[in-house]
C-alpha positions as CSV (number, residue, x, y, z in Angstrom):
1,X,-1.3,-31.8,-19.7
2,X,-1.1,-28.4,-18.1
3,X,1.7,-27.0,-16.0
4,X,-0.5,-25.4,-13.9
5,X,-2.3,-26.2,-11.4
6,X,-5.6,-24.5,-12.0
7,X,-6.8,-27.9,-12.5
8,X,-4.9,-31.1,-12.2
9,X,-6.5,-34.1,-14.5
10,X,-2.6,-36.2,-13.9
11,X,-4.7,-38.8,-11.6
12,X,-7.6,-39.4,-14.0
13,X,-8.1,-41.4,-17.2
14,X,-10.4,-41.5,-19.7
15,X,-12.5,-44.8,-18.7
16,X,-12.3,-42.9,-14.7
17,X,-13.5,-39.2,-16.7
18,X,-16.9,-37.9,-15.5
19,X,-17.9,-36.2,-18.4
20,X,-20.7,-33.7,-17.3
21,X,-18.2,-31.3,-15.9
22,X,-18.5,-27.7,-14.6
23,X,-16.8,-24.8,-15.6
24,X,-15.4,-23.1,-12.5
25,X,-17.4,-20.4,-10.0
26,X,-18.3,-17.0,-12.2
27,X,-18.6,-14.6,-8.7
28,X,-20.7,-12.9,-9.5
29,X,-20.7,-10.8,-6.4
30,X,-17.1,-10.3,-7.1
31,X,-17.1,-9.4,-10.4
32,X,-19.8,-6.6,-9.6
33,X,-18.0,-5.3,-6.6
34,X,-15.0,-4.5,-8.7
35,X,-16.6,-3.3,-11.8
36,X,-17.5,-0.1,-8.8
37,X,-14.4,-0.3,-6.6
38,X,-11.5,-1.1,-9.7
39,X,-12.4,2.0,-11.8
40,X,-13.4,5.2,-9.3
41,X,-13.0,4.1,-6.0
42,X,-9.2,3.3,-7.0
43,X,-9.4,5.7,-9.4
44,X,-10.3,8.5,-5.8
45,X,-7.7,6.8,-4.4
46,X,-5.1,6.9,-6.5
47,X,-5.3,10.7,-7.3
48,X,-5.4,11.5,-3.3
49,X,-3.0,9.3,-2.2
50,X,-0.6,10.7,-4.9
51,X,-1.6,14.3,-4.4
52,X,-0.2,13.7,-0.6
53,X,2.9,12.0,-0.5
54,X,3.8,13.7,-3.4
55,X,3.4,17.0,-1.3
56,X,5.7,15.5,1.3
57,X,8.6,14.3,-1.3
58,X,8.5,18.2,-2.9
59,X,8.7,19.8,0.8
60,X,12.0,17.4,1.4
61,X,13.3,17.9,-1.5
62,X,13.0,21.6,-1.4
63,X,11.8,23.2,1.6
64,X,12.9,20.6,4.3
65,X,15.9,19.1,4.1
66,X,15.8,15.1,5.4
67,X,18.0,16.7,9.6
68,X,16.2,13.4,12.2
69,X,15.3,10.2,11.9
70,X,12.1,10.8,11.4
71,X,12.3,13.1,8.3
72,X,13.9,10.1,6.7
73,X,11.0,7.9,7.3
74,X,8.5,9.4,6.4
75,X,10.6,10.6,2.9
76,X,10.7,7.0,3.1
77,X,6.5,6.0,4.0
78,X,5.7,8.8,1.3
79,X,8.5,7.1,-1.9
80,X,6.8,3.8,-1.6
81,X,3.0,5.1,-0.7
82,X,3.1,6.9,-4.4
83,X,5.0,3.8,-5.7
84,X,2.1,2.1,-4.5
85,X,-1.1,3.8,-6.1
86,X,1.7,4.6,-9.3
87,X,1.1,0.9,-10.1
88,X,-2.9,0.2,-8.4
89,X,-4.5,2.0,-11.4
90,X,-2.0,-0.5,-14.3
91,X,-2.6,-3.5,-11.6
92,X,-6.8,-2.6,-12.1
93,X,-6.8,-2.4,-15.3
94,X,-4.7,-4.8,-16.8
95,X,-7.6,-6.9,-13.8
96,X,-10.6,-5.7,-16.0
97,X,-8.9,-6.5,-19.2
98,X,-7.7,-9.9,-18.7
99,X,-3.9,-8.8,-18.8
100,X,-3.5,-8.0,-21.8
101,X,0.1,-6.4,-21.3
102,X,1.9,-9.3,-21.1
103,X,4.1,-11.3,-19.0
104,X,7.1,-8.9,-18.3
105,X,3.9,-6.2,-16.7
106,X,3.1,-8.8,-15.1
107,X,5.7,-9.9,-12.8
108,X,6.6,-6.8,-12.0
109,X,3.6,-5.3,-11.0
110,X,3.1,-7.1,-9.0
111,X,6.5,-7.6,-7.2
112,X,6.2,-3.8,-7.4
113,X,3.4,-3.8,-5.3
114,X,4.3,-6.5,-2.9
115,X,7.9,-4.2,-2.0
116,X,5.8,-1.6,-1.5
117,X,3.3,-3.6,0.9
118,X,6.3,-4.7,3.1
119,X,8.3,-1.7,3.3
120,X,5.0,0.9,3.9
121,X,4.1,-1.1,7.3
122,X,8.1,-1.9,7.9
123,X,8.8,2.2,7.8
124,X,5.4,2.5,9.5
125,X,7.0,0.3,12.6
126,X,10.1,2.1,12.1
127,X,9.0,4.9,12.9
128,X,6.8,4.2,16.3
129,X,10.2,2.7,17.0
130,X,11.9,6.2,16.4
131,X,9.4,8.2,18.2
132,X,9.2,6.0,21.4
133,X,13.2,6.6,21.9
134,X,12.3,10.2,21.0
135,X,9.8,10.9,24.2
136,X,9.9,7.4,26.6
137,X,14.4,7.7,25.9
138,X,14.9,10.4,25.3
139,X,18.3,10.6,27.7
140,X,19.1,8.4,24.5
141,X,17.9,9.9,21.8
142,X,20.8,12.2,20.7
143,X,22.8,8.5,20.2
144,X,20.3,6.5,18.7
145,X,18.5,8.8,16.4
146,X,21.0,9.5,13.9
147,X,20.8,9.6,10.4
148,X,23.1,7.6,9.3
149,X,21.5,5.1,11.2
150,X,18.4,6.1,9.7
151,X,19.4,5.6,6.0
152,X,21.2,1.6,6.9
153,X,17.8,1.5,8.7
154,X,15.6,2.3,5.8
155,X,18.6,0.1,3.4
156,X,18.0,-2.9,5.3
157,X,13.5,-2.5,5.6
158,X,14.4,-2.0,1.3
159,X,16.3,-5.4,1.2
160,X,13.9,-6.7,3.5
161,X,10.9,-6.3,1.4
162,X,12.6,-7.3,-1.8
163,X,13.6,-10.5,-0.5
164,X,10.2,-10.9,1.2
165,X,8.7,-10.5,-2.2
166,X,10.9,-13.2,-4.4
167,X,8.3,-15.0,-4.5
168,X,5.4,-12.9,-5.5
169,X,8.2,-12.0,-8.0
170,X,9.5,-15.6,-9.5
171,X,6.0,-17.4,-8.8
172,X,4.0,-15.0,-10.7
173,X,3.4,-15.8,-14.4
174,X,0.9,-14.5,-17.6
175,X,-1.3,-17.2,-19.2
176,X,-4.2,-18.6,-20.0
177,X,-6.3,-20.6,-16.9
178,X,-5.9,-24.2,-17.8
179,X,-9.8,-24.4,-17.8
180,X,-10.7,-22.6,-20.7
181,X,-8.5,-25.2,-22.8
182,X,-9.8,-28.4,-21.3
183,X,-13.0,-27.8,-19.4
184,X,-14.7,-26.8,-22.6
185,X,-12.5,-29.0,-24.9
186,X,-15.1,-30.8,-25.9
187,X,-17.5,-27.4,-27.9
188,X,-17.6,-26.9,-31.5
189,X,-14.3,-25.7,-33.0
190,X,-16.0,-22.2,-34.3
191,X,-17.8,-21.8,-30.8
192,X,-14.0,-22.3,-29.6
193,X,-12.4,-20.0,-32.1
194,X,-14.9,-17.2,-31.7
195,X,-13.3,-15.4,-28.4
196,X,-9.6,-14.7,-27.7
197,X,-7.9,-16.6,-25.4
198,X,-8.1,-14.7,-21.3
199,X,-4.8,-14.2,-19.4
200,X,-4.6,-13.6,-16.6
201,X,-1.7,-13.1,-13.8
202,X,-1.7,-15.5,-10.8
203,X,0.8,-18.2,-8.7
204,X,1.7,-20.4,-11.6
205,X,3.2,-23.8,-10.1
206,X,4.9,-27.2,-11.6
207,X,4.5,-29.4,-8.5
208,X,1.7,-29.9,-5.9
209,X,4.4,-29.5,-3.3
210,X,5.7,-26.2,-4.3
211,X,2.1,-24.7,-4.7
212,X,0.9,-26.0,-1.6
213,X,4.6,-24.2,0.5
214,X,3.8,-21.6,-1.8
215,X,0.4,-20.2,-1.6
216,X,0.7,-21.0,1.6
217,X,3.8,-18.6,3.0
218,X,2.6,-16.2,0.6
219,X,-0.6,-14.8,2.8
220,X,0.7,-15.9,5.7
221,X,3.8,-13.9,5.0
222,X,2.5,-11.4,3.9
223,X,-0.3,-11.5,7.3
224,X,3.3,-11.8,9.9
225,X,5.1,-9.5,9.0
226,X,2.8,-7.0,7.2
227,X,0.1,-6.6,9.5
228,X,1.2,-8.1,13.0
229,X,4.9,-7.6,13.3
230,X,4.0,-3.5,13.0
231,X,0.5,-3.8,15.5
232,X,2.7,-5.4,17.7
233,X,5.4,-2.7,17.6
234,X,2.8,0.5,16.9
235,X,0.7,-0.9,20.5
236,X,3.6,-1.7,22.9
237,X,5.3,1.8,21.8
238,X,3.0,4.1,21.3
239,X,1.5,2.1,25.0
240,X,5.0,3.8,26.7
241,X,4.3,6.8,24.9
242,X,0.9,7.4,25.9
243,X,1.9,6.8,29.5
244,X,5.0,9.0,29.4
245,X,3.5,11.9,27.9
246,X,0.2,11.4,30.6
247,X,2.9,11.4,33.4
248,X,4.0,14.8,31.5
249,X,2.8,18.5,32.7
250,X,2.6,19.5,29.6
251,X,-0.8,21.5,28.8
252,X,-0.2,20.4,24.8
253,X,0.1,16.4,26.5
254,X,-3.8,15.4,25.6
255,X,-3.6,16.4,22.1
256,X,-0.5,14.7,21.7
257,X,-2.2,11.5,23.1
258,X,-5.4,12.1,20.7
259,X,-2.7,12.1,18.0
260,X,-0.9,8.8,19.2
261,X,-4.5,7.0,19.3
262,X,-6.2,8.8,16.2
263,X,-2.6,7.3,14.4
264,X,-3.7,3.5,15.9
265,X,-7.6,3.6,15.2
266,X,-6.8,4.6,11.6
267,X,-4.6,1.6,11.4
268,X,-6.0,-0.5,12.9
269,X,-9.4,-0.2,10.8
270,X,-7.7,0.7,7.6
271,X,-5.5,-2.7,7.7
272,X,-7.7,-5.4,10.6
273,X,-11.3,-6.0,7.8
274,X,-8.7,-7.2,5.4
275,X,-6.2,-9.3,7.5
276,X,-9.0,-11.3,9.3
277,X,-10.6,-12.0,5.3
278,X,-7.3,-13.1,4.9
279,X,-6.4,-14.8,7.4
280,X,-10.1,-17.1,7.8
281,X,-9.3,-16.8,3.2
282,X,-5.5,-18.9,4.4
283,X,-6.8,-20.8,6.7
284,X,-9.7,-23.1,4.3
285,X,-7.6,-22.1,1.4
286,X,-7.5,-26.4,0.2
287,X,-11.2,-27.0,1.5
288,X,-13.6,-27.0,-0.5
289,X,-16.4,-24.7,-0.5
290,X,-19.5,-23.5,-2.2
291,X,-19.1,-21.2,-5.1
292,X,-21.8,-18.7,-2.9
293,X,-19.7,-19.3,-0.3
294,X,-16.6,-18.7,-2.6
295,X,-18.1,-16.3,-3.9
296,X,-19.1,-13.9,-1.1
297,X,-15.7,-13.9,0.2
298,X,-13.3,-12.8,-2.8
299,X,-16.5,-10.1,-2.7
300,X,-15.6,-9.1,0.6
301,X,-11.4,-9.8,0.2
302,X,-12.3,-6.8,-2.7
303,X,-14.1,-4.5,-0.5
304,X,-11.5,-4.8,3.1
305,X,-8.4,-4.3,0.4
306,X,-9.7,-1.0,-0.4
307,X,-10.4,0.2,2.7
308,X,-6.5,-1.3,3.9
309,X,-5.7,1.0,0.5
310,X,-7.1,4.2,2.2
311,X,-4.0,4.3,4.8
312,X,-1.5,5.5,2.3
313,X,-3.7,8.5,1.4
314,X,-3.6,9.2,5.5
315,X,-0.5,8.8,5.6
316,X,0.5,11.9,4.7
317,X,-2.0,13.7,6.9
318,X,-1.3,11.5,10.1
319,X,2.3,11.4,10.7
320,X,3.2,14.9,8.1
321,X,1.1,17.4,7.9
322,X,0.3,17.1,12.1
323,X,3.4,19.2,12.6
324,X,3.7,23.2,12.6
325,X,7.4,23.1,10.5
326,X,5.7,20.6,8.4
327,X,1.9,22.1,7.3
328,X,4.1,26.0,7.2
329,X,5.9,24.3,4.2
330,X,3.2,22.6,2.7
331,X,1.4,26.2,3.2
332,X,4.5,28.0,1.0
333,X,4.3,25.1,-1.3
334,X,1.0,26.8,-2.0
335,X,1.5,29.9,-2.0
336,X,4.7,29.8,-4.5
337,X,2.3,27.7,-7.1
338,X,-0.1,29.7,-6.6
339,X,2.7,33.4,-6.8
340,X,3.4,31.2,-9.8
341,X,0.9,31.3,-11.5
342,X,0.1,34.7,-11.3
343,X,3.5,35.2,-12.5
344,X,1.9,33.8,-16.3
345,X,-0.8,34.3,-15.9
346,X,-1.6,38.2,-14.7
347,X,-1.2,40.9,-17.2
348,X,2.4,42.7,-16.9
349,X,1.1,46.1,-14.6
350,X,0.8,43.1,-11.4
351,X,3.7,41.6,-11.1
352,X,5.3,44.6,-9.3
353,X,2.4,43.7,-6.2
354,X,2.5,40.4,-7.0
355,X,5.9,40.1,-6.4
356,X,6.2,42.3,-3.1
357,X,2.6,40.1,-1.5
358,X,5.0,37.0,-2.6
359,X,7.8,38.0,-0.7
360,X,6.3,39.3,2.0
361,X,3.9,36.2,2.5
362,X,7.4,34.1,1.9
363,X,8.9,36.1,5.0
364,X,5.6,35.8,7.1
365,X,5.6,32.2,6.8
366,X,9.9,32.1,7.1
367,X,9.1,33.4,10.7
368,X,6.4,31.6,11.6
369,X,7.8,28.6,10.7
370,X,10.5,29.1,12.7
371,X,8.3,28.7,16.1
372,X,6.8,25.9,15.8
373,X,7.9,22.4,16.3
374,X,9.6,19.9,14.3
375,X,7.6,16.9,13.1
376,X,6.7,15.5,17.1
377,X,3.4,14.2,19.5
């Protein structure tokens, strides 16, 4: 008997077995959606997410040192998002081609995906808390918002993400589904051996009790820690921030309020559809569904999950490039790359003019950045 729980035949004997077997649901709608979303939409998300978050990392590495708790959080969010978009193409490739990369890639890709998901969402909650302390609890902010505290908190976040991902590392395995071997075991030998085995990277268990607990615990933890907890923290913190800003007599308060509302709105729009779909799927996980209902549900999960992936592309815009100084550093990166290219492409007779323009531009940008505010609302 196979140790996978895709189909459990342990309670059947030969006399009770129904030989009018049916294969698993084909999920044609979901497959059609994946053929569009996987190669094309996910490729755009990966490119935009990698470029935006790489700019944040380059900025902190070469142009702006991490001087505050917010800087440390932003750098860690960018690292989590870069690792996330780096693993996404490999996951999509393996899903479309039946996981040809083997068992090691199965565990590493699925596990790293889970770690980056948890760490990124928890760090967004940390940024919300940091903004709450900086604006609402301004008198105590200097004591609470220190670099040593931020590094300890980030280390705790990554450790918690790794701990929450242990079931993913452990139970995800690379195997040939039992229905591909057992369901069609009465076909002719030539037809059965004409196609190579199709392997998947999915949960694999040795007993029903473990399967029940894990298949409920993993999505439930993802819903609680990966969505509802950050959402609750963001709503509470940003509500207090908006109330404080509305009481302040500052001509920029309306812009700051719009930024806060945009951050919360984008988070909800990106993540709420997928988490509602995941909640519905988890609540009825062990109920019998028709193939059509299962196909529609899987297609909905594919689409809403893709929408959730868009958030990693928007994080640099919402959290980093909103700040004046960060935009100035970004312009410096573009100018430096432009001048570096002209240094190698332009003729030598223009090298002096190029260097003069480069130096004057750098001075003007540096002078403007001194008057800008740091990453605040």
